[in-house]
N, C-alpha and C positions, 0 to 999 in steps of 0.2 A: 502492497500499500502506497500510495505518496501524503508526503506533510503528516501534515495532523489529525487526530483522529478526529471520521466525518462526525458531525452533532444534527437532533433531528431537525428537520429542514434542507436537511444536505440530500444529494444524488450522488447514489457508486453504482459505477459498472461493476459486475463479476471476471474473476480468473476464470481459467478452460478447468483447473481443480476446483468450484466453487461445493460442488454437494458432495465432496469430502471432508468439508469445513464444514456440514453440519448440524448443528448443537442438540434443537427442538426437532424431530422427525417429522417432517408437514406428509401428507398425503400424496399417494402417486400424482391425482391433478394435480395437485399444488406442484409439485416436481416437472409435472409435463405441460404447465404453463411457465415455469418460470424457465425452463429450458428453454422452451421457443421463445420467448421474450427477449430472455438474454442473446441466443444463436444473432436474434435481430440487432444485434449493438446496440438498445434500448435499457435503460437505466431503474435502477431501483432507489421510492425513498427515504432517508433515515426518518423509520418509527419509534417512536421515546422508549427509552429503554427502562425494566423494570428496577429497582431496589434491590432483588437476588443477584444481576447480570454478572458475569463478572466481567473483567476490565478489557479479556482481551477479543469479545464476543460482541457482532453490533444486533442490535433485532430492525429487519425492514419490512417496508409496506410495499405490494405492489396491487394499485387500483387499475382493473381491469375496464374499457369503455363496457360503459352500461350497468358500471359502481360494484362491481364485484371483485372487493377487498382480500386483499392477499397476503400473510404473514408468513415472513421467513425467518430463523435465529440463526444467524455462522460463523463463525472464525472471524476472527476481523483480518485474517492473512488470507480471506476468500476473496479481497478485494482488490481490485487493480487499482482501481482510481476514479477520485471520488469529486468531485467540483458543488457550490457554495447555491443556494435558489438564485434562480435566474433573474434579474433586475427588469419593473416594468419598461423599462427604455428596448432592451433585450425580445419580451416579450408579444410589445402589443403589435410587430406586424401580424402576433400567431392571433388575435381579436379579433372578434367582429368588429370591423369598421363602426358599429353606433356605438360603442363602448373609446372609439377614442378621444373624443372632450374631454372624456370621466379621467379615463388614466394620465389622459395631459397636465391635467389639470394637479392628477399624483403626482407628478412628473417633478411639475413646478413647487410642492408644495415641498417636497425630499426634496429641491434645492434650495429654497430660501430654508428650510433647516439642516439642509448639510448632514442632510441623511440618504445613506443607501436605501431604495426600497426593493424591499424583493417580493418575490412572490410567490405561491407555494397554491395546490389547490389543483381545480381541476385545469384552468387557464395553465400554466405551467408543466404539466403529463401531456398537453394540446405540445404545448414548444418544446418540449425536451424530448421526446416520441414519433410527432409527426401521425400521430393517431390523434379523430376525433373526438375530447372530451365535450365541453363545450358547449351548452345548452343554452336556450333566447331564455331562460330562468337560472342560472349559472352567476353565480357567487364570485367576485372576484376578493380571493386571499392576499391580502397584502402581509409584510415583514416588515417592521419596522425595531431602528433599534438606538436608541435615543439616548443619549452619554450626560444629560440631564434631569432631574425631575420637573424642569422650567419649560424642557425641547418637550416632555411629553402633554403638558399642560396644551400646551400651544401646537402640537401634533391635532393634538383632540377635537380642538378647537374647528383647524383648519380640515380635521376629515370630515364632522359633520356639512360645514360648509360645503365642500363639496358632493357631498351626501346629496342636501337638500339642493342644488342644480339639476343631479343627472339624475332623475329617475332607471333611468331607463338601463342600470343598472345598481348594484348592492353591492357596495364595500365592505369586506369584513377581513377578519387577517387578526392580528396577533401584534402587543406590542412585547420584542425583547429584553428582559431583565438583564439586569451586570453580573448575580447570580445563575444565569445560564432557564431559571425558569421564564414563563411565559405568560401572560397574559391576552384576555378578547380586547379590542381596544372600544368597541360597542359597551362590552361588561364593567372596563374600563371609563367612559363617560356618563354612565349612571353615578358614579362615585357612590357603590354600597358598603355599608358598613364590613363585609366584608365578600374577597373574593375572591375563586378560582382560580390556583397557578398550575400549569403544567409545568412539572418541574422537568432538567434532565433525565429522574430518576425517577417516576411514582407523581401523581399528583395530590397536592391539598390545598383544603382553602388558609387566605392570610388578611388581614387586615390591609387596611388603604397603608396607615401608619408607617405597619414594617415592608410598607415598599418605599415609601420618599422612602426609610434608613438606608436601602439599596443602593441610592445614589448620591454622590460624592457634595458634599455639603457645599452653598455656591455661596459666593460673599454678597 
């Protein structure tokens, strides 16, 4: 495997000996689907890892057209190479033309906040695989990693404004936290007393005060 350990929402390509590195044996049908997908040169998405998983293993997901989801648990040595989530700029040409103005506004918002805006979900699958995934009512799942809590607040304000301007597509997605966790930006915008956080391993509820404390103090 090249580079650092892949994390949730990254994309990986499996090497030729991947089947020898399977940790939790999948059914024969899953092996057939995974083998065919890999042989077509297509990647897999890194899923949330479980607390009991060994450090030298990786959980992957394969969402097939039609929304069937397959899971795979392999050793890290099965990974040939990996990529970060594609950016909004990268996937724009793969999106329906009607989504263009909304995506352009998201790109502008990211530039204004000096944030790289990643994409996961159906649009990312379509872009990475070349297979049709996006439907008329599909969401755009966005990924942000603000450096300061003030940027989180500006981001939420901007996303709500973009969503009001463009009803043709629903903007969804996550805000990545400094400790590797992630929260739904739509849930975060509601400022609930507690919010569900998906961590690098497992998930748990946390308070807004706990989330703010993860970010560096501002002058």
